[in-house]
C-alpha positions in Angstrom: -26.4 177.0 135.0 -24.6 174.2 133.5 -22.3 173.8 136.7 -25.2 173.9 139.0 -27.3 171.5 137.5 -24.2 169.2 137.4 -23.8 169.9 141.4 -27.3 169.1 142.0 -26.9 165.8 139.9 -23.8 165.0 141.6 -25.2 165.7 144.7 -28.4 163.2 144.3 -26.3 160.4 142.9 -24.3 160.2 146.2 -27.1 160.5 148.5 -28.3 157.3 150.4 -31.2 156.1 149.6 -34.0 153.8 151.3 -34.4 150.2 149.7 -35.3 146.5 150.8 -34.7 146.2 154.4 -33.0 149.7 154.9 -34.5 153.0 155.6 -32.8 156.2 155.6 -34.0 159.3 157.9 -32.8 162.9 157.4 -32.1 164.7 160.9 -30.5 167.8 162.0 -27.5 165.8 162.8 -27.4 164.1 159.7 -28.4 161.0 158.0 -29.7 158.1 160.1 -29.9 154.5 158.5 -32.1 151.9 160.0 -32.0 148.4 158.9 -34.7 145.9 159.1 -33.1 142.2 159.0 -34.8 138.8 159.4 -32.8 136.3 161.6 -30.2 134.2 159.9 -30.3 130.3 161.2 -26.5 129.8 162.8 -26.4 126.0 162.3 -22.9 124.7 163.9 -21.1 122.0 165.0 -22.8 120.0 168.2 -25.9 122.2 168.1 -28.3 120.8 170.7 -32.0 120.4 170.3 -33.9 118.9 173.1 -36.5 116.7 171.3 -38.5 115.8 174.4 -38.1 115.7 178.4 -35.8 112.5 177.9 -34.2 112.7 174.4 -32.0 115.3 172.7 -30.2 115.6 169.0 -27.0 117.1 167.7 -25.5 118.6 164.6 -22.6 116.7 163.9 -19.2 117.6 165.7 -15.7 116.3 165.9 -12.8 116.3 168.3 -9.7 116.4 166.1 -11.3 115.3 163.4 -12.8 112.2 164.8 -16.7 112.4 164.2 -19.1 112.3 167.6 -21.4 109.5 167.7 -24.3 108.1 170.2 -24.0 104.5 170.8 -21.8 104.0 167.8 -24.2 105.8 165.2 -22.1 109.2 164.0 -24.0 112.5 164.5 -24.2 112.9 161.1 -26.4 109.7 160.2 -25.9 106.0 159.2 -26.0 104.9 156.1 -30.0 105.0 155.9 -29.8 108.7 156.8 -31.3 108.2 160.2 -29.5 110.3 163.0 -29.1 109.2 166.4 -31.2 110.0 169.4 -29.3 110.8 172.7 -32.2 109.6 175.4 -32.2 109.1 179.1 -34.4 107.7 181.7 -34.0 110.4 184.1 -32.0 113.8 183.7 -28.6 113.4 186.0 -28.5 117.0 187.3 -26.1 118.0 190.3 -27.1 119.9 193.6 -27.9 123.1 191.7 -30.0 121.9 189.3 -27.3 121.6 186.6 -26.6 118.6 184.0 -24.2 118.6 181.2 -24.3 117.4 177.4 -20.7 116.3 176.8 -18.5 114.8 174.2 -16.6 111.7 176.1 -13.3 111.0 174.3 -11.6 107.7 174.5 -7.9 108.3 173.7 -5.1 105.5 172.4 -3.3 103.7 175.5 -0.1 105.7 175.6 1.6 102.1 176.8 0.9 100.9 173.5 2.7 101.8 170.3 0.0 101.1 167.4 -1.4 104.5 167.5 0.4 108.1 168.7 -0.2 108.1 172.9 -3.4 110.0 173.9 -4.8 110.5 170.3 -8.4 110.7 170.1 -9.9 107.1 168.9 -13.6 107.6 169.6 -16.2 110.1 170.7 -19.2 109.3 172.1 -22.2 111.9 173.4 -23.3 111.6 177.2 -25.7 113.3 179.9 -23.9 113.6 183.2 -24.4 115.1 186.1 -20.5 116.0 186.3 -18.0 116.0 183.7 -15.4 115.3 185.7 -16.4 111.8 187.8 -15.9 108.5 186.1 -19.7 107.5 186.2 -21.0 111.1 185.2 -22.8 111.3 188.8 -22.6 114.5 190.7 -18.9 114.8 192.2 -17.9 116.5 195.9 -15.5 118.4 194.3 -15.3 121.7 191.9 -12.7 121.0 189.0 -10.9 124.5 188.9 -7.8 123.3 186.9 -9.2 124.7 183.8 -9.0 121.3 181.9 -10.9 118.2 182.0 -9.7 115.3 184.5 -8.8 112.5 183.3 -11.0 109.6 183.7 -10.6 105.8 184.0 -10.0 104.0 180.5 -8.0 106.8 179.1 -11.3 109.0 178.7 -12.0 112.6 179.4 -15.3 114.6 178.8 -15.6 118.3 177.7 -19.2 119.8 178.1 -21.0 121.0 174.7 -24.3 122.1 176.6 -25.8 122.6 180.0 -29.3 122.0 180.9 -30.4 124.1 184.1 -33.6 122.7 186.1 -35.1 125.5 188.2 -37.1 125.0 191.3 -40.4 125.2 189.7 -39.7 122.5 187.3 -38.9 124.5 184.0 -35.7 123.7 182.1 -33.5 126.3 180.0 -30.8 124.9 177.8 -27.5 126.6 177.2 -25.0 125.9 174.1 -21.6 126.3 175.5 -19.4 125.0 172.0 -20.2 126.4 168.6 -17.1 124.9 166.7 -15.3 121.3 166.3 -12.8 120.9 169.2 -9.1 120.2 169.3 -7.8 117.9 172.1 -4.3 117.8 173.8 -3.0 116.2 177.1 -0.8 117.7 179.4 1.3 114.9 181.1 2.4 114.2 184.5 6.0 114.1 185.6 6.2 110.7 184.5 5.9 111.8 181.0 3.3 108.8 180.2 0.2 109.9 182.7 -2.6 112.1 181.9 -2.6 115.1 184.5 -5.4 117.2 182.3 -7.1 117.3 179.2 -7.5 120.5 177.1 -10.1 121.2 174.4 -10.5 124.2 172.4 
C-alpha cells in the first residue's frame, strides 16, 4: 500500500496545474495548456506616434551613437524635459500615396581632416515623399541599389516609418526600424566620394 500511495503522490506532484493566466485541459491525446496573456508594450527606438493630421513624435533613436533631433532638439527632450514634435503643413506623398519619415544624417566632409571621413555629425528627423531626392519631393526613378543614395551636403536619409494615404482619404502608419542604427559608406573608385550609404 505504501508503494502505491507514493506512486499516486508522485504522479500528482508532477502534473501540470492551472494557475494565473494558464489553464490545463485533459484530452484523449494528452494535456493541453492554454495561456491568457495581456499584450505587452514594445517601446523601441524610433517608435513613431501620429499626434494629429500634421504632427508626429518619436521615441529617441540614434545613428552611430549620435542622437536624433527635431530642429536641433534631441528626441529625448530638452533640459526642461520637453520632447520635440515634427510638424508639417502638407504631408509630402509620392504618386502611390506613400510618405516617409526619415532619419537624415549629415556626415563629416571627407576632404577635411578635423573628423574621420563620413562620420555621422548630426541626425535630423524629416518627412519626405522620397528619401533619395535632395529636396525630399517625389522622384522620377526608383532606388534599387540596396542602400541610400548620397545627397548634397554629405547627407543621406533612411526611412524609420512610412505612411500610406488611401484613395478614400484614410491613412495608415507602418513602422520600419525598431533598433538604433549603424551607418557605413561605400566609396566610389576615387576612394573619397560616396557611392551609397548603408544603414543597419
